[in-house]
N, CA, C and O atoms as a CHARMM CRD file, in Angstrom:
* protein
*
  128
    1    1 UNK  N     21.91200   8.06400  -6.58500 PROA 1      0.00000
    2    1 UNK  CA    21.76100   6.78300  -5.86100 PROA 1      0.00000
    3    1 UNK  C     20.63000   6.89700  -4.82300 PROA 1      0.00000
    4    1 UNK  O     19.69900   6.09300  -4.79600 PROA 1      0.00000
    5    2 UNK  N     20.74500   7.88700  -4.00600 PROA 2      0.00000
    6    2 UNK  CA    19.73500   8.03100  -2.94300 PROA 2      0.00000
    7    2 UNK  C     18.33800   8.18200  -3.54000 PROA 2      0.00000
    8    2 UNK  O     17.38100   7.57000  -3.06600 PROA 2      0.00000
    9    3 UNK  N     18.23400   8.99700  -4.57600 PROA 3      0.00000
   10    3 UNK  CA    16.92100   9.21600  -5.19600 PROA 3      0.00000
   11    3 UNK  C     16.34100   7.89600  -5.70500 PROA 3      0.00000
   12    3 UNK  O     15.15500   7.61500  -5.53100 PROA 3      0.00000
   13    4 UNK  N     17.19600   7.09500  -6.33600 PROA 4      0.00000
   14    4 UNK  CA    16.72600   5.81300  -6.87300 PROA 4      0.00000
   15    4 UNK  C     16.20000   4.94300  -5.73300 PROA 4      0.00000
   16    4 UNK  O     15.13300   4.34000  -5.84900 PROA 4      0.00000
   17    5 UNK  N     16.93600   4.88300  -4.65300 PROA 5      0.00000
   18    5 UNK  CA    16.51500   4.05700  -3.50700 PROA 5      0.00000
   19    5 UNK  C     15.18400   4.58100  -2.96500 PROA 5      0.00000
   20    5 UNK  O     14.27900   3.80400  -2.66200 PROA 5      0.00000
   21    6 UNK  N     15.07800   5.88200  -2.85000 PROA 6      0.00000
   22    6 UNK  CA    13.83400   6.46400  -2.32500 PROA 6      0.00000
   23    6 UNK  C     12.67100   6.11600  -3.24600 PROA 6      0.00000
   24    6 UNK  O     11.58700   5.76000  -2.78400 PROA 6      0.00000
   25    7 UNK  N     12.90400   6.22200  -4.54800 PROA 7      0.00000
   26    7 UNK  CA    11.84100   5.91100  -5.50800 PROA 7      0.00000
   27    7 UNK  C     11.39500   4.45500  -5.32100 PROA 7      0.00000
   28    7 UNK  O     10.20000   4.16000  -5.30100 PROA 7      0.00000
   29    8 UNK  N     12.35800   3.56600  -5.18800 PROA 8      0.00000
   30    8 UNK  CA    12.03000   2.14400  -5.03400 PROA 8      0.00000
   31    8 UNK  C     11.21700   1.95800  -3.75600 PROA 8      0.00000
   32    8 UNK  O     10.20500   1.25700  -3.76300 PROA 8      0.00000
   33    9 UNK  N     11.64400   2.57000  -2.67700 PROA 9      0.00000
   34    9 UNK  CA    10.94700   2.42600  -1.38900 PROA 9      0.00000
   35    9 UNK  C      9.53000   2.97400  -1.53300 PROA 9      0.00000
   36    9 UNK  O      8.57000   2.36700  -1.05800 PROA 9      0.00000
   37   10 UNK  N      9.40900   4.11100  -2.18400 PROA 10     0.00000
   38   10 UNK  CA     8.08800   4.73700  -2.34000 PROA 10     0.00000
   39   10 UNK  C      7.18400   3.79100  -3.10600 PROA 10     0.00000
   40   10 UNK  O      6.03900   3.58400  -2.70300 PROA 10     0.00000
   41   11 UNK  N      7.65900   3.21200  -4.19100 PROA 11     0.00000
   42   11 UNK  CA     6.83700   2.28800  -4.98000 PROA 11     0.00000
   43   11 UNK  C      6.39900   1.11000  -4.10200 PROA 11     0.00000
   44   11 UNK  O      5.22700   0.73200  -4.10900 PROA 11     0.00000
   45   12 UNK  N      7.31900   0.54300  -3.36300 PROA 12     0.00000
   46   12 UNK  CA     6.98600  -0.60600  -2.51200 PROA 12     0.00000
   47   12 UNK  C      5.96100  -0.18100  -1.47500 PROA 12     0.00000
   48   12 UNK  O      4.97300  -0.88100  -1.25000 PROA 12     0.00000
   49   13 UNK  N      6.19100   0.96000  -0.84400 PROA 13     0.00000
   50   13 UNK  CA     5.25700   1.42900   0.18400 PROA 13     0.00000
   51   13 UNK  C      3.87200   1.63400  -0.43600 PROA 13     0.00000
   52   13 UNK  O      2.86000   1.26000   0.15700 PROA 13     0.00000
   53   14 UNK  N      3.83400   2.21600  -1.60300 PROA 14     0.00000
   54   14 UNK  CA     2.53800   2.46600  -2.24700 PROA 14     0.00000
   55   14 UNK  C      1.81000   1.14400  -2.48500 PROA 14     0.00000
   56   14 UNK  O      0.60300   1.03900  -2.26700 PROA 14     0.00000
   57   15 UNK  N      2.55300   0.14900  -2.92900 PROA 15     0.00000
   58   15 UNK  CA     1.93500  -1.15300  -3.19600 PROA 15     0.00000
   59   15 UNK  C      1.39500  -1.74400  -1.89400 PROA 15     0.00000
   60   15 UNK  O      0.28100  -2.26700  -1.85400 PROA 15     0.00000
   61   16 UNK  N      2.18900  -1.65700  -0.83800 PROA 16     0.00000
   62   16 UNK  CA     1.76300  -2.20000   0.45700 PROA 16     0.00000
   63   16 UNK  C      0.51300  -1.46300   0.93900 PROA 16     0.00000
   64   16 UNK  O     -0.43800  -2.07400   1.42400 PROA 16     0.00000
   65   17 UNK  N      0.53700  -0.16300   0.79700 PROA 17     0.00000
   66   17 UNK  CA    -0.61100   0.63800   1.24300 PROA 17     0.00000
   67   17 UNK  C     -1.85100   0.23300   0.46100 PROA 17     0.00000
   68   17 UNK  O     -2.93300   0.09500   1.03000 PROA 17     0.00000
   69   18 UNK  N     -1.69300   0.04300  -0.83600 PROA 18     0.00000
   70   18 UNK  CA    -2.83800  -0.34800  -1.66800 PROA 18     0.00000
   71   18 UNK  C     -3.42100  -1.66500  -1.14900 PROA 18     0.00000
   72   18 UNK  O     -4.63800  -1.79600  -1.01500 PROA 18     0.00000
   73   19 UNK  N     -2.57300  -2.61600  -0.86300 PROA 19     0.00000
   74   19 UNK  CA    -3.05200  -3.91400  -0.37900 PROA 19     0.00000
   75   19 UNK  C     -3.77700  -3.73600   0.94800 PROA 19     0.00000
   76   19 UNK  O     -4.82900  -4.33300   1.17600 PROA 19     0.00000
   77   20 UNK  N     -3.20600  -2.90900   1.82400 PROA 20     0.00000
   78   20 UNK  CA    -3.83200  -2.68900   3.13500 PROA 20     0.00000
   79   20 UNK  C     -5.19600  -2.04100   2.95200 PROA 20     0.00000
   80   20 UNK  O     -6.16900  -2.41600   3.60500 PROA 20     0.00000
   81   21 UNK  N     -5.25100  -1.05600   2.04900 PROA 21     0.00000
   82   21 UNK  CA    -6.51700  -0.36200   1.79600 PROA 21     0.00000
   83   21 UNK  C     -7.56200  -1.36100   1.29700 PROA 21     0.00000
   84   21 UNK  O     -8.71800  -1.32500   1.71900 PROA 21     0.00000
   85   22 UNK  N     -7.15000  -2.23400   0.41200 PROA 22     0.00000
   86   22 UNK  CA    -8.08600  -3.22700  -0.14200 PROA 22     0.00000
   87   22 UNK  C     -8.57800  -4.13500   0.98600 PROA 22     0.00000
   88   22 UNK  O     -9.77000  -4.43200   1.07000 PROA 22     0.00000
   89   23 UNK  N     -7.67700  -4.56700   1.83600 PROA 23     0.00000
   90   23 UNK  CA    -8.06500  -5.44500   2.95200 PROA 23     0.00000
   91   23 UNK  C     -9.04000  -4.71600   3.87600 PROA 23     0.00000
   92   23 UNK  O    -10.03900  -5.28600   4.31400 PROA 23     0.00000
   93   24 UNK  N     -8.73700  -3.45200   4.16600 PROA 24     0.00000
   94   24 UNK  CA    -9.61600  -2.67400   5.05900 PROA 24     0.00000
   95   24 UNK  C    -10.98600  -2.53500   4.41100 PROA 24     0.00000
   96   24 UNK  O    -12.01300  -2.69800   5.07000 PROA 24     0.00000
   97   25 UNK  N    -10.99500  -2.23600   3.12800 PROA 25     0.00000
   98   25 UNK  CA   -12.25700  -2.05300   2.41000 PROA 25     0.00000
   99   25 UNK  C    -13.07000  -3.35500   2.46100 PROA 25     0.00000
  100   25 UNK  O    -14.27500  -3.33400   2.71100 PROA 25     0.00000
  101   26 UNK  N    -12.40800  -4.45900   2.22600 PROA 26     0.00000
  102   26 UNK  CA   -13.08800  -5.76100   2.25200 PROA 26     0.00000
  103   26 UNK  C    -13.63700  -6.02600   3.65100 PROA 26     0.00000
  104   26 UNK  O    -14.76700  -6.49000   3.80200 PROA 26     0.00000
  105   27 UNK  N    -12.84500  -5.73300   4.65900 PROA 27     0.00000
  106   27 UNK  CA   -13.26800  -5.95700   6.04700 PROA 27     0.00000
  107   27 UNK  C    -14.50100  -5.11100   6.33600 PROA 27     0.00000
  108   27 UNK  O    -15.44500  -5.57400   6.97600 PROA 27     0.00000
  109   28 UNK  N    -14.48700  -3.89100   5.86700 PROA 28     0.00000
  110   28 UNK  CA   -15.63000  -2.98800   6.09600 PROA 28     0.00000
  111   28 UNK  C    -16.87800  -3.57000   5.44000 PROA 28     0.00000
  112   28 UNK  O    -17.95900  -3.54400   6.02800 PROA 28     0.00000
  113   29 UNK  N    -16.73500  -4.08800   4.24100 PROA 29     0.00000
  114   29 UNK  CA   -17.88700  -4.67000   3.53400 PROA 29     0.00000
  115   29 UNK  C    -18.38600  -5.88300   4.32600 PROA 29     0.00000
  116   29 UNK  O    -19.59300  -6.08300   4.46000 PROA 29     0.00000
  117   30 UNK  N    -17.47700  -6.67500   4.84000 PROA 30     0.00000
  118   30 UNK  CA   -17.86500  -7.86600   5.60600 PROA 30     0.00000
  119   30 UNK  C    -18.69900  -7.44900   6.82200 PROA 30     0.00000
  120   30 UNK  O    -19.66900  -8.12100   7.17100 PROA 30     0.00000
  121   31 UNK  N    -18.32100  -6.34400   7.46100 PROA 31     0.00000
  122   31 UNK  CA   -19.06000  -5.88600   8.65100 PROA 31     0.00000
  123   31 UNK  C    -20.50500  -5.58600   8.27300 PROA 31     0.00000
  124   31 UNK  O    -21.43400  -5.92300   9.00800 PROA 31     0.00000
  125   32 UNK  N    -20.68400  -4.94900   7.11700 PROA 32     0.00000
  126   32 UNK  CA   -22.04100  -4.60500   6.68200 PROA 32     0.00000
  127   32 UNK  C    -22.75200  -5.86800   6.21000 PROA 32     0.00000
  128   32 UNK  O    -23.91000  -5.80800   5.79900 PROA 32     0.00000
């Protein structure tokens, strides 16, 4: 049970991080 929950959280976190990275990358390009 715990492992499954952790896996789900990890997947969600990874997705959120990816979106944040994309936003940061876009912001950086806008600065240039």
